[in-house]
Chimera marker file (.cmm) of the C-alpha trace (Angstrom):
<marker_set name="trace">
<marker id="1" x="19.835" y="8.001" z="15.180" r="1" g="1" b="0" radius="0.5"/>
<marker id="2" x="16.205" y="6.992" z="15.328" r="1" g="1" b="0" radius="0.5"/>
<marker id="3" x="13.355" y="8.644" z="15.472" r="1" g="1" b="0" radius="0.5"/>
<marker id="4" x="12.705" y="8.312" z="19.145" r="1" g="1" b="0" radius="0.5"/>
<marker id="5" x="16.568" y="9.492" z="20.073" r="1" g="1" b="0" radius="0.5"/>
<marker id="6" x="15.976" y="12.519" z="17.636" r="1" g="1" b="0" radius="0.5"/>
<marker id="7" x="12.810" y="13.657" z="19.201" r="1" g="1" b="0" radius="0.5"/>
<marker id="8" x="14.331" y="13.015" z="22.746" r="1" g="1" b="0" radius="0.5"/>
<marker id="9" x="17.263" y="14.919" z="22.109" r="1" g="1" b="0" radius="0.5"/>
<marker id="10" x="16.443" y="17.671" z="19.655" r="1" g="1" b="0" radius="0.5"/>
<marker id="11" x="16.730" y="21.147" z="21.629" r="1" g="1" b="0" radius="0.5"/>
<marker id="12" x="16.367" y="24.866" z="20.515" r="1" g="1" b="0" radius="0.5"/>
<marker id="13" x="19.696" y="26.041" z="18.991" r="1" g="1" b="0" radius="0.5"/>
<marker id="14" x="20.312" y="29.785" z="18.867" r="1" g="1" b="0" radius="0.5"/>
<marker id="15" x="23.735" y="30.144" z="18.520" r="1" g="1" b="0" radius="0.5"/>
<marker id="16" x="25.309" y="28.762" z="14.996" r="1" g="1" b="0" radius="0.5"/>
<marker id="17" x="28.806" y="28.201" z="13.380" r="1" g="1" b="0" radius="0.5"/>
<marker id="18" x="29.099" y="30.008" z="10.029" r="1" g="1" b="0" radius="0.5"/>
<marker id="19" x="30.158" y="27.003" z="8.242" r="1" g="1" b="0" radius="0.5"/>
<marker id="20" x="27.542" y="26.281" z="5.184" r="1" g="1" b="0" radius="0.5"/>
<marker id="21" x="24.856" y="23.481" z="4.975" r="1" g="1" b="0" radius="0.5"/>
<marker id="22" x="24.908" y="20.997" z="2.402" r="1" g="1" b="0" radius="0.5"/>
<marker id="23" x="22.366" y="21.643" z="-0.251" r="1" g="1" b="0" radius="0.5"/>
<marker id="24" x="21.231" y="17.957" z="-0.357" r="1" g="1" b="0" radius="0.5"/>
<marker id="25" x="20.952" y="18.283" z="3.563" r="1" g="1" b="0" radius="0.5"/>
<marker id="26" x="18.714" y="21.455" z="2.875" r="1" g="1" b="0" radius="0.5"/>
<marker id="27" x="16.710" y="19.619" z="0.161" r="1" g="1" b="0" radius="0.5"/>
<marker id="28" x="16.215" y="16.594" z="2.639" r="1" g="1" b="0" radius="0.5"/>
<marker id="29" x="15.026" y="19.151" z="5.224" r="1" g="1" b="0" radius="0.5"/>
<marker id="30" x="12.614" y="20.851" z="2.903" r="1" g="1" b="0" radius="0.5"/>
<marker id="31" x="10.967" y="17.273" z="1.820" r="1" g="1" b="0" radius="0.5"/>
<marker id="32" x="10.611" y="16.441" z="5.385" r="1" g="1" b="0" radius="0.5"/>
<marker id="33" x="8.708" y="19.388" z="5.767" r="1" g="1" b="0" radius="0.5"/>
<marker id="34" x="6.525" y="18.670" z="2.608" r="1" g="1" b="0" radius="0.5"/>
<marker id="35" x="5.721" y="15.032" z="3.764" r="1" g="1" b="0" radius="0.5"/>
<marker id="36" x="4.343" y="16.119" z="7.166" r="1" g="1" b="0" radius="0.5"/>
<marker id="37" x="0.437" y="15.353" z="7.538" r="1" g="1" b="0" radius="0.5"/>
<marker id="38" x="-2.145" y="17.772" z="6.516" r="1" g="1" b="0" radius="0.5"/>
<marker id="39" x="-5.948" y="17.894" z="7.062" r="1" g="1" b="0" radius="0.5"/>
<marker id="40" x="-7.375" y="16.487" z="4.209" r="1" g="1" b="0" radius="0.5"/>
<marker id="41" x="-4.115" y="15.799" z="2.727" r="1" g="1" b="0" radius="0.5"/>
<marker id="42" x="-4.619" y="19.961" z="1.301" r="1" g="1" b="0" radius="0.5"/>
<marker id="43" x="-0.824" y="20.796" z="1.826" r="1" g="1" b="0" radius="0.5"/>
<marker id="44" x="-1.467" y="24.348" z="2.304" r="1" g="1" b="0" radius="0.5"/>
<marker id="45" x="2.253" y="24.832" z="3.265" r="1" g="1" b="0" radius="0.5"/>
<marker id="46" x="4.988" y="26.831" z="1.577" r="1" g="1" b="0" radius="0.5"/>
<marker id="47" x="8.808" y="27.254" z="2.540" r="1" g="1" b="0" radius="0.5"/>
<marker id="48" x="10.935" y="30.347" z="1.939" r="1" g="1" b="0" radius="0.5"/>
<marker id="49" x="14.456" y="29.307" z="2.445" r="1" g="1" b="0" radius="0.5"/>
<marker id="50" x="16.738" y="32.656" z="3.126" r="1" g="1" b="0" radius="0.5"/>
<marker id="51" x="20.539" y="32.554" z="2.979" r="1" g="1" b="0" radius="0.5"/>
<marker id="52" x="21.491" y="36.098" z="1.927" r="1" g="1" b="0" radius="0.5"/>
<marker id="53" x="22.662" y="37.669" z="5.311" r="1" g="1" b="0" radius="0.5"/>
<marker id="54" x="20.956" y="41.203" z="4.137" r="1" g="1" b="0" radius="0.5"/>
<marker id="55" x="17.830" y="39.417" z="3.993" r="1" g="1" b="0" radius="0.5"/>
<marker id="56" x="18.430" y="37.499" z="7.244" r="1" g="1" b="0" radius="0.5"/>
<marker id="57" x="19.259" y="41.044" z="9.121" r="1" g="1" b="0" radius="0.5"/>
<marker id="58" x="15.673" y="42.052" z="7.957" r="1" g="1" b="0" radius="0.5"/>
<marker id="59" x="13.929" y="38.766" z="9.245" r="1" g="1" b="0" radius="0.5"/>
<marker id="60" x="15.744" y="39.631" z="12.402" r="1" g="1" b="0" radius="0.5"/>
<marker id="61" x="14.368" y="43.042" z="12.476" r="1" g="1" b="0" radius="0.5"/>
<marker id="62" x="10.829" y="41.261" z="12.060" r="1" g="1" b="0" radius="0.5"/>
<marker id="63" x="11.424" y="38.745" z="14.529" r="1" g="1" b="0" radius="0.5"/>
<marker id="64" x="11.902" y="41.427" z="17.247" r="1" g="1" b="0" radius="0.5"/>
<marker id="65" x="16.068" y="41.090" z="17.214" r="1" g="1" b="0" radius="0.5"/>
<marker id="66" x="16.160" y="37.422" z="17.595" r="1" g="1" b="0" radius="0.5"/>
<marker id="67" x="19.920" y="36.757" z="17.332" r="1" g="1" b="0" radius="0.5"/>
<marker id="68" x="19.939" y="33.454" z="16.174" r="1" g="1" b="0" radius="0.5"/>
<marker id="69" x="19.011" y="34.957" z="12.811" r="1" g="1" b="0" radius="0.5"/>
<marker id="70" x="22.572" y="36.413" z="12.759" r="1" g="1" b="0" radius="0.5"/>
<marker id="71" x="24.471" y="33.437" z="12.384" r="1" g="1" b="0" radius="0.5"/>
<marker id="72" x="22.159" y="30.432" z="10.899" r="1" g="1" b="0" radius="0.5"/>
<marker id="73" x="23.549" y="29.795" z="7.475" r="1" g="1" b="0" radius="0.5"/>
<marker id="74" x="19.787" y="29.708" z="6.314" r="1" g="1" b="0" radius="0.5"/>
<marker id="75" x="16.247" y="30.185" z="7.274" r="1" g="1" b="0" radius="0.5"/>
<marker id="76" x="13.159" y="28.411" z="6.729" r="1" g="1" b="0" radius="0.5"/>
<marker id="77" x="10.023" y="30.298" z="7.111" r="1" g="1" b="0" radius="0.5"/>
<marker id="78" x="7.292" y="28.102" z="6.914" r="1" g="1" b="0" radius="0.5"/>
<marker id="79" x="3.885" y="29.694" z="5.514" r="1" g="1" b="0" radius="0.5"/>
<marker id="80" x="0.446" y="28.628" z="4.727" r="1" g="1" b="0" radius="0.5"/>
<marker id="81" x="-2.118" y="29.351" z="2.282" r="1" g="1" b="0" radius="0.5"/>
<marker id="82" x="-5.706" y="29.857" z="3.820" r="1" g="1" b="0" radius="0.5"/>
<marker id="83" x="-7.211" y="29.337" z="0.502" r="1" g="1" b="0" radius="0.5"/>
<marker id="84" x="-6.204" y="25.645" z="0.299" r="1" g="1" b="0" radius="0.5"/>
<marker id="85" x="-8.169" y="24.807" z="3.309" r="1" g="1" b="0" radius="0.5"/>
<marker id="86" x="-11.333" y="26.773" z="2.597" r="1" g="1" b="0" radius="0.5"/>
<marker id="87" x="-13.339" y="23.460" z="1.757" r="1" g="1" b="0" radius="0.5"/>
<marker id="88" x="-13.301" y="23.174" z="6.037" r="1" g="1" b="0" radius="0.5"/>
<marker id="89" x="-14.834" y="26.667" z="6.415" r="1" g="1" b="0" radius="0.5"/>
<marker id="90" x="-13.432" y="28.969" z="8.975" r="1" g="1" b="0" radius="0.5"/>
<marker id="91" x="-11.878" y="26.074" z="11.136" r="1" g="1" b="0" radius="0.5"/>
<marker id="92" x="-9.882" y="24.722" z="7.961" r="1" g="1" b="0" radius="0.5"/>
<marker id="93" x="-8.751" y="28.032" z="7.248" r="1" g="1" b="0" radius="0.5"/>
<marker id="94" x="-7.766" y="29.017" z="10.965" r="1" g="1" b="0" radius="0.5"/>
<marker id="95" x="-7.123" y="25.735" z="13.048" r="1" g="1" b="0" radius="0.5"/>
<marker id="96" x="-6.515" y="23.256" z="10.525" r="1" g="1" b="0" radius="0.5"/>
<marker id="97" x="-4.222" y="25.566" z="8.558" r="1" g="1" b="0" radius="0.5"/>
<marker id="98" x="-2.216" y="26.181" z="11.804" r="1" g="1" b="0" radius="0.5"/>
<marker id="99" x="-2.080" y="22.719" z="12.574" r="1" g="1" b="0" radius="0.5"/>
<marker id="100" x="-0.709" y="21.929" z="9.359" r="1" g="1" b="0" radius="0.5"/>
<marker id="101" x="1.975" y="24.352" z="9.742" r="1" g="1" b="0" radius="0.5"/>
<marker id="102" x="3.160" y="23.302" z="12.620" r="1" g="1" b="0" radius="0.5"/>
<marker id="103" x="3.307" y="19.668" z="11.637" r="1" g="1" b="0" radius="0.5"/>
<marker id="104" x="5.542" y="20.644" z="8.812" r="1" g="1" b="0" radius="0.5"/>
<marker id="105" x="7.791" y="22.928" z="11.300" r="1" g="1" b="0" radius="0.5"/>
<marker id="106" x="8.357" y="19.696" z="13.626" r="1" g="1" b="0" radius="0.5"/>
<marker id="107" x="9.387" y="17.621" z="10.722" r="1" g="1" b="0" radius="0.5"/>
<marker id="108" x="11.679" y="20.301" z="9.546" r="1" g="1" b="0" radius="0.5"/>
<marker id="109" x="13.023" y="20.633" z="13.188" r="1" g="1" b="0" radius="0.5"/>
<marker id="110" x="13.280" y="16.887" z="13.598" r="1" g="1" b="0" radius="0.5"/>
<marker id="111" x="14.907" y="16.301" z="10.028" r="1" g="1" b="0" radius="0.5"/>
<marker id="112" x="17.398" y="18.775" z="10.727" r="1" g="1" b="0" radius="0.5"/>
<marker id="113" x="18.498" y="17.066" z="14.069" r="1" g="1" b="0" radius="0.5"/>
<marker id="114" x="18.790" y="13.838" z="12.359" r="1" g="1" b="0" radius="0.5"/>
<marker id="115" x="21.103" y="15.010" z="9.927" r="1" g="1" b="0" radius="0.5"/>
<marker id="116" x="23.326" y="16.688" z="12.307" r="1" g="1" b="0" radius="0.5"/>
<marker id="117" x="22.015" y="20.448" z="12.463" r="1" g="1" b="0" radius="0.5"/>
<marker id="118" x="20.500" y="22.291" z="15.258" r="1" g="1" b="0" radius="0.5"/>
<marker id="119" x="17.613" y="24.632" z="14.587" r="1" g="1" b="0" radius="0.5"/>
<marker id="120" x="15.040" y="26.657" z="16.730" r="1" g="1" b="0" radius="0.5"/>
<marker id="121" x="11.197" y="27.371" z="16.325" r="1" g="1" b="0" radius="0.5"/>
<marker id="122" x="10.526" y="30.966" z="16.656" r="1" g="1" b="0" radius="0.5"/>
<marker id="123" x="7.081" y="32.012" z="16.842" r="1" g="1" b="0" radius="0.5"/>
<marker id="124" x="7.912" y="35.557" z="18.080" r="1" g="1" b="0" radius="0.5"/>
<marker id="125" x="7.470" y="37.641" z="15.028" r="1" g="1" b="0" radius="0.5"/>
<marker id="126" x="5.761" y="40.270" z="13.098" r="1" g="1" b="0" radius="0.5"/>
<marker id="127" x="3.659" y="38.568" z="11.010" r="1" g="1" b="0" radius="0.5"/>
<marker id="128" x="2.937" y="41.293" z="9.137" r="1" g="1" b="0" radius="0.5"/>
<marker id="129" x="6.355" y="42.144" z="8.541" r="1" g="1" b="0" radius="0.5"/>
<marker id="130" x="7.841" y="38.914" z="7.762" r="1" g="1" b="0" radius="0.5"/>
<marker id="131" x="5.141" y="39.017" z="4.824" r="1" g="1" b="0" radius="0.5"/>
<marker id="132" x="6.299" y="42.169" z="3.634" r="1" g="1" b="0" radius="0.5"/>
<marker id="133" x="10.336" y="41.245" z="3.905" r="1" g="1" b="0" radius="0.5"/>
<marker id="134" x="9.588" y="38.097" z="2.073" r="1" g="1" b="0" radius="0.5"/>
<marker id="135" x="6.762" y="39.409" z="-0.464" r="1" g="1" b="0" radius="0.5"/>
<marker id="136" x="3.956" y="36.866" z="0.714" r="1" g="1" b="0" radius="0.5"/>
<marker id="137" x="0.870" y="37.118" z="-0.541" r="1" g="1" b="0" radius="0.5"/>
<marker id="138" x="-1.369" y="39.208" z="2.056" r="1" g="1" b="0" radius="0.5"/>
<marker id="139" x="-3.529" y="36.170" z="2.465" r="1" g="1" b="0" radius="0.5"/>
<marker id="140" x="-0.930" y="34.016" z="3.737" r="1" g="1" b="0" radius="0.5"/>
<marker id="141" x="-0.165" y="33.013" z="7.028" r="1" g="1" b="0" radius="0.5"/>
<marker id="142" x="3.568" y="32.883" z="8.801" r="1" g="1" b="0" radius="0.5"/>
<marker id="143" x="3.589" y="29.823" z="10.889" r="1" g="1" b="0" radius="0.5"/>
<marker id="144" x="7.362" y="29.616" z="11.887" r="1" g="1" b="0" radius="0.5"/>
<marker id="145" x="10.652" y="31.097" z="11.331" r="1" g="1" b="0" radius="0.5"/>
<marker id="146" x="13.418" y="28.444" z="11.718" r="1" g="1" b="0" radius="0.5"/>
<marker id="147" x="17.522" y="29.117" z="11.746" r="1" g="1" b="0" radius="0.5"/>
<marker id="148" x="18.937" y="26.067" z="11.089" r="1" g="1" b="0" radius="0.5"/>
<marker id="149" x="23.044" y="25.025" z="10.713" r="1" g="1" b="0" radius="0.5"/>
<marker id="150" x="25.639" y="23.618" z="12.975" r="1" g="1" b="0" radius="0.5"/>
<marker id="151" x="24.942" y="24.107" z="16.298" r="1" g="1" b="0" radius="0.5"/>
<marker id="152" x="27.388" y="26.119" z="18.416" r="1" g="1" b="0" radius="0.5"/>
<marker id="153" x="26.131" y="25.633" z="21.741" r="1" g="1" b="0" radius="0.5"/>
<marker id="154" x="25.198" y="22.185" z="23.683" r="1" g="1" b="0" radius="0.5"/>
<marker id="155" x="22.254" y="23.294" z="25.964" r="1" g="1" b="0" radius="0.5"/>
<marker id="156" x="21.404" y="20.740" z="28.433" r="1" g="1" b="0" radius="0.5"/>
<marker id="157" x="17.770" y="19.238" z="28.421" r="1" g="1" b="0" radius="0.5"/>
<marker id="158" x="15.096" y="21.236" z="29.923" r="1" g="1" b="0" radius="0.5"/>
<marker id="159" x="12.865" y="19.781" z="32.759" r="1" g="1" b="0" radius="0.5"/>
<marker id="160" x="9.551" y="18.122" z="31.390" r="1" g="1" b="0" radius="0.5"/>
<marker id="161" x="6.934" y="17.513" z="33.334" r="1" g="1" b="0" radius="0.5"/>
<marker id="162" x="6.235" y="13.551" z="34.495" r="1" g="1" b="0" radius="0.5"/>
<marker id="163" x="3.873" y="11.470" z="32.539" r="1" g="1" b="0" radius="0.5"/>
<marker id="164" x="1.723" y="11.014" z="35.571" r="1" g="1" b="0" radius="0.5"/>
<marker id="165" x="0.859" y="14.604" z="35.681" r="1" g="1" b="0" radius="0.5"/>
<marker id="166" x="-0.236" y="15.125" z="32.013" r="1" g="1" b="0" radius="0.5"/>
<marker id="167" x="-1.609" y="11.611" z="30.720" r="1" g="1" b="0" radius="0.5"/>
<marker id="168" x="-5.264" y="10.629" z="31.623" r="1" g="1" b="0" radius="0.5"/>
<marker id="169" x="-6.714" y="7.290" z="31.154" r="1" g="1" b="0" radius="0.5"/>
<marker id="170" x="-10.321" y="6.982" z="29.739" r="1" g="1" b="0" radius="0.5"/>
<marker id="171" x="-11.310" y="10.411" z="31.341" r="1" g="1" b="0" radius="0.5"/>
<marker id="172" x="-9.639" y="13.576" z="32.986" r="1" g="1" b="0" radius="0.5"/>
<link id1="1" id2="2" r="1" g="1" b="0" radius="0.2"/>
<link id1="2" id2="3" r="1" g="1" b="0" radius="0.2"/>
<link id1="3" id2="4" r="1" g="1" b="0" radius="0.2"/>
<link id1="4" id2="5" r="1" g="1" b="0" radius="0.2"/>
<link id1="5" id2="6" r="1" g="1" b="0" radius="0.2"/>
<link id1="6" id2="7" r="1" g="1" b="0" radius="0.2"/>
<link id1="7" id2="8" r="1" g="1" b="0" radius="0.2"/>
<link id1="8" id2="9" r="1" g="1" b="0" radius="0.2"/>
<link id1="9" id2="10" r="1" g="1" b="0" radius="0.2"/>
<link id1="10" id2="11" r="1" g="1" b="0" radius="0.2"/>
<link id1="11" id2="12" r="1" g="1" b="0" radius="0.2"/>
<link id1="12" id2="13" r="1" g="1" b="0" radius="0.2"/>
<link id1="13" id2="14" r="1" g="1" b="0" radius="0.2"/>
<link id1="14" id2="15" r="1" g="1" b="0" radius="0.2"/>
<link id1="15" id2="16" r="1" g="1" b="0" radius="0.2"/>
<link id1="16" id2="17" r="1" g="1" b="0" radius="0.2"/>
<link id1="17" id2="18" r="1" g="1" b="0" radius="0.2"/>
<link id1="18" id2="19" r="1" g="1" b="0" radius="0.2"/>
<link id1="19" id2="20" r="1" g="1" b="0" radius="0.2"/>
<link id1="20" id2="21" r="1" g="1" b="0" radius="0.2"/>
<link id1="21" id2="22" r="1" g="1" b="0" radius="0.2"/>
<link id1="22" id2="23" r="1" g="1" b="0" radius="0.2"/>
<link id1="23" id2="24" r="1" g="1" b="0" radius="0.2"/>
<link id1="24" id2="25" r="1" g="1" b="0" radius="0.2"/>
<link id1="25" id2="26" r="1" g="1" b="0" radius="0.2"/>
<link id1="26" id2="27" r="1" g="1" b="0" radius="0.2"/>
<link id1="27" id2="28" r="1" g="1" b="0" radius="0.2"/>
<link id1="28" id2="29" r="1" g="1" b="0" radius="0.2"/>
<link id1="29" id2="30" r="1" g="1" b="0" radius="0.2"/>
<link id1="30" id2="31" r="1" g="1" b="0" radius="0.2"/>
<link id1="31" id2="32" r="1" g="1" b="0" radius="0.2"/>
<link id1="32" id2="33" r="1" g="1" b="0" radius="0.2"/>
<link id1="33" id2="34" r="1" g="1" b="0" radius="0.2"/>
<link id1="34" id2="35" r="1" g="1" b="0" radius="0.2"/>
<link id1="35" id2="36" r="1" g="1" b="0" radius="0.2"/>
<link id1="36" id2="37" r="1" g="1" b="0" radius="0.2"/>
<link id1="37" id2="38" r="1" g="1" b="0" radius="0.2"/>
<link id1="38" id2="39" r="1" g="1" b="0" radius="0.2"/>
<link id1="39" id2="40" r="1" g="1" b="0" radius="0.2"/>
<link id1="40" id2="41" r="1" g="1" b="0" radius="0.2"/>
<link id1="41" id2="42" r="1" g="1" b="0" radius="0.2"/>
<link id1="42" id2="43" r="1" g="1" b="0" radius="0.2"/>
<link id1="43" id2="44" r="1" g="1" b="0" radius="0.2"/>
<link id1="44" id2="45" r="1" g="1" b="0" radius="0.2"/>
<link id1="45" id2="46" r="1" g="1" b="0" radius="0.2"/>
<link id1="46" id2="47" r="1" g="1" b="0" radius="0.2"/>
<link id1="47" id2="48" r="1" g="1" b="0" radius="0.2"/>
<link id1="48" id2="49" r="1" g="1" b="0" radius="0.2"/>
<link id1="49" id2="50" r="1" g="1" b="0" radius="0.2"/>
<link id1="50" id2="51" r="1" g="1" b="0" radius="0.2"/>
<link id1="51" id2="52" r="1" g="1" b="0" radius="0.2"/>
<link id1="52" id2="53" r="1" g="1" b="0" radius="0.2"/>
<link id1="53" id2="54" r="1" g="1" b="0" radius="0.2"/>
<link id1="54" id2="55" r="1" g="1" b="0" radius="0.2"/>
<link id1="55" id2="56" r="1" g="1" b="0" radius="0.2"/>
<link id1="56" id2="57" r="1" g="1" b="0" radius="0.2"/>
<link id1="57" id2="58" r="1" g="1" b="0" radius="0.2"/>
<link id1="58" id2="59" r="1" g="1" b="0" radius="0.2"/>
<link id1="59" id2="60" r="1" g="1" b="0" radius="0.2"/>
<link id1="60" id2="61" r="1" g="1" b="0" radius="0.2"/>
<link id1="61" id2="62" r="1" g="1" b="0" radius="0.2"/>
<link id1="62" id2="63" r="1" g="1" b="0" radius="0.2"/>
<link id1="63" id2="64" r="1" g="1" b="0" radius="0.2"/>
<link id1="64" id2="65" r="1" g="1" b="0" radius="0.2"/>
<link id1="65" id2="66" r="1" g="1" b="0" radius="0.2"/>
<link id1="66" id2="67" r="1" g="1" b="0" radius="0.2"/>
<link id1="67" id2="68" r="1" g="1" b="0" radius="0.2"/>
<link id1="68" id2="69" r="1" g="1" b="0" radius="0.2"/>
<link id1="69" id2="70" r="1" g="1" b="0" radius="0.2"/>
<link id1="70" id2="71" r="1" g="1" b="0" radius="0.2"/>
<link id1="71" id2="72" r="1" g="1" b="0" radius="0.2"/>
<link id1="72" id2="73" r="1" g="1" b="0" radius="0.2"/>
<link id1="73" id2="74" r="1" g="1" b="0" radius="0.2"/>
<link id1="74" id2="75" r="1" g="1" b="0" radius="0.2"/>
<link id1="75" id2="76" r="1" g="1" b="0" radius="0.2"/>
<link id1="76" id2="77" r="1" g="1" b="0" radius="0.2"/>
<link id1="77" id2="78" r="1" g="1" b="0" radius="0.2"/>
<link id1="78" id2="79" r="1" g="1" b="0" radius="0.2"/>
<link id1="79" id2="80" r="1" g="1" b="0" radius="0.2"/>
<link id1="80" id2="81" r="1" g="1" b="0" radius="0.2"/>
<link id1="81" id2="82" r="1" g="1" b="0" radius="0.2"/>
<link id1="82" id2="83" r="1" g="1" b="0" radius="0.2"/>
<link id1="83" id2="84" r="1" g="1" b="0" radius="0.2"/>
<link id1="84" id2="85" r="1" g="1" b="0" radius="0.2"/>
<link id1="85" id2="86" r="1" g="1" b="0" radius="0.2"/>
<link id1="86" id2="87" r="1" g="1" b="0" radius="0.2"/>
<link id1="87" id2="88" r="1" g="1" b="0" radius="0.2"/>
<link id1="88" id2="89" r="1" g="1" b="0" radius="0.2"/>
<link id1="89" id2="90" r="1" g="1" b="0" radius="0.2"/>
<link id1="90" id2="91" r="1" g="1" b="0" radius="0.2"/>
<link id1="91" id2="92" r="1" g="1" b="0" radius="0.2"/>
<link id1="92" id2="93" r="1" g="1" b="0" radius="0.2"/>
<link id1="93" id2="94" r="1" g="1" b="0" radius="0.2"/>
<link id1="94" id2="95" r="1" g="1" b="0" radius="0.2"/>
<link id1="95" id2="96" r="1" g="1" b="0" radius="0.2"/>
<link id1="96" id2="97" r="1" g="1" b="0" radius="0.2"/>
<link id1="97" id2="98" r="1" g="1" b="0" radius="0.2"/>
<link id1="98" id2="99" r="1" g="1" b="0" radius="0.2"/>
<link id1="99" id2="100" r="1" g="1" b="0" radius="0.2"/>
<link id1="100" id2="101" r="1" g="1" b="0" radius="0.2"/>
<link id1="101" id2="102" r="1" g="1" b="0" radius="0.2"/>
<link id1="102" id2="103" r="1" g="1" b="0" radius="0.2"/>
<link id1="103" id2="104" r="1" g="1" b="0" radius="0.2"/>
<link id1="104" id2="105" r="1" g="1" b="0" radius="0.2"/>
<link id1="105" id2="106" r="1" g="1" b="0" radius="0.2"/>
<link id1="106" id2="107" r="1" g="1" b="0" radius="0.2"/>
<link id1="107" id2="108" r="1" g="1" b="0" radius="0.2"/>
<link id1="108" id2="109" r="1" g="1" b="0" radius="0.2"/>
<link id1="109" id2="110" r="1" g="1" b="0" radius="0.2"/>
<link id1="110" id2="111" r="1" g="1" b="0" radius="0.2"/>
<link id1="111" id2="112" r="1" g="1" b="0" radius="0.2"/>
<link id1="112" id2="113" r="1" g="1" b="0" radius="0.2"/>
<link id1="113" id2="114" r="1" g="1" b="0" radius="0.2"/>
<link id1="114" id2="115" r="1" g="1" b="0" radius="0.2"/>
<link id1="115" id2="116" r="1" g="1" b="0" radius="0.2"/>
<link id1="116" id2="117" r="1" g="1" b="0" radius="0.2"/>
<link id1="117" id2="118" r="1" g="1" b="0" radius="0.2"/>
<link id1="118" id2="119" r="1" g="1" b="0" radius="0.2"/>
<link id1="119" id2="120" r="1" g="1" b="0" radius="0.2"/>
<link id1="120" id2="121" r="1" g="1" b="0" radius="0.2"/>
<link id1="121" id2="122" r="1" g="1" b="0" radius="0.2"/>
<link id1="122" id2="123" r="1" g="1" b="0" radius="0.2"/>
<link id1="123" id2="124" r="1" g="1" b="0" radius="0.2"/>
<link id1="124" id2="125" r="1" g="1" b="0" radius="0.2"/>
<link id1="125" id2="126" r="1" g="1" b="0" radius="0.2"/>
<link id1="126" id2="127" r="1" g="1" b="0" radius="0.2"/>
<link id1="127" id2="128" r="1" g="1" b="0" radius="0.2"/>
<link id1="128" id2="129" r="1" g="1" b="0" radius="0.2"/>
<link id1="129" id2="130" r="1" g="1" b="0" radius="0.2"/>
<link id1="130" id2="131" r="1" g="1" b="0" radius="0.2"/>
<link id1="131" id2="132" r="1" g="1" b="0" radius="0.2"/>
<link id1="132" id2="133" r="1" g="1" b="0" radius="0.2"/>
<link id1="133" id2="134" r="1" g="1" b="0" radius="0.2"/>
<link id1="134" id2="135" r="1" g="1" b="0" radius="0.2"/>
<link id1="135" id2="136" r="1" g="1" b="0" radius="0.2"/>
<link id1="136" id2="137" r="1" g="1" b="0" radius="0.2"/>
<link id1="137" id2="138" r="1" g="1" b="0" radius="0.2"/>
<link id1="138" id2="139" r="1" g="1" b="0" radius="0.2"/>
<link id1="139" id2="140" r="1" g="1" b="0" radius="0.2"/>
<link id1="140" id2="141" r="1" g="1" b="0" radius="0.2"/>
<link id1="141" id2="142" r="1" g="1" b="0" radius="0.2"/>
<link id1="142" id2="143" r="1" g="1" b="0" radius="0.2"/>
<link id1="143" id2="144" r="1" g="1" b="0" radius="0.2"/>
<link id1="144" id2="145" r="1" g="1" b="0" radius="0.2"/>
<link id1="145" id2="146" r="1" g="1" b="0" radius="0.2"/>
<link id1="146" id2="147" r="1" g="1" b="0" radius="0.2"/>
<link id1="147" id2="148" r="1" g="1" b="0" radius="0.2"/>
<link id1="148" id2="149" r="1" g="1" b="0" radius="0.2"/>
<link id1="149" id2="150" r="1" g="1" b="0" radius="0.2"/>
<link id1="150" id2="151" r="1" g="1" b="0" radius="0.2"/>
<link id1="151" id2="152" r="1" g="1" b="0" radius="0.2"/>
<link id1="152" id2="153" r="1" g="1" b="0" radius="0.2"/>
<link id1="153" id2="154" r="1" g="1" b="0" radius="0.2"/>
<link id1="154" id2="155" r="1" g="1" b="0" radius="0.2"/>
<link id1="155" id2="156" r="1" g="1" b="0" radius="0.2"/>
<link id1="156" id2="157" r="1" g="1" b="0" radius="0.2"/>
<link id1="157" id2="158" r="1" g="1" b="0" radius="0.2"/>
<link id1="158" id2="159" r="1" g="1" b="0" radius="0.2"/>
<link id1="159" id2="160" r="1" g="1" b="0" radius="0.2"/>
<link id1="160" id2="161" r="1" g="1" b="0" radius="0.2"/>
<link id1="161" id2="162" r="1" g="1" b="0" radius="0.2"/>
<link id1="162" id2="163" r="1" g="1" b="0" radius="0.2"/>
<link id1="163" id2="164" r="1" g="1" b="0" radius="0.2"/>
<link id1="164" id2="165" r="1" g="1" b="0" radius="0.2"/>
<link id1="165" id2="166" r="1" g="1" b="0" radius="0.2"/>
<link id1="166" id2="167" r="1" g="1" b="0" radius="0.2"/>
<link id1="167" id2="168" r="1" g="1" b="0" radius="0.2"/>
<link id1="168" id2="169" r="1" g="1" b="0" radius="0.2"/>
<link id1="169" id2="170" r="1" g="1" b="0" radius="0.2"/>
<link id1="170" id2="171" r="1" g="1" b="0" radius="0.2"/>
<link id1="171" id2="172" r="1" g="1" b="0" radius="0.2"/>
</marker_set>
């Protein structure tokens, strides 16, 4: 699957088959996250892989009961260390940090799709509770919770606004 097809056919998958994910594929997906662009190449992101069903249930509780965490063979939690961005001041430790985490998350989603897996970018969670479940340092930010596995659903594409509504040439 080429890059554009991967982008255009990615869907948020919330139901997964229970079959395991190949370890090589898991490492490829993580490496794609590692290669995401980051402000000043500061690379603040860390990835916590959660496979244990009991640990996934704790994440589910921290993610307001989202059921995708029940069946996904593994979850990648994208986190970021604000201290790695402090050379850019407050903007680096807040804005750039979140952008870097978003870049890593999107790379993970696209790599999963390219390898034949489904995934979902979850932003609905208690950051404090996720931090506690995973034992993260207090200053770390939790950017996303991403369950990944073989899709057990095939959702239709959701409608997108036409380019004519969102593209502006030269000025607004």
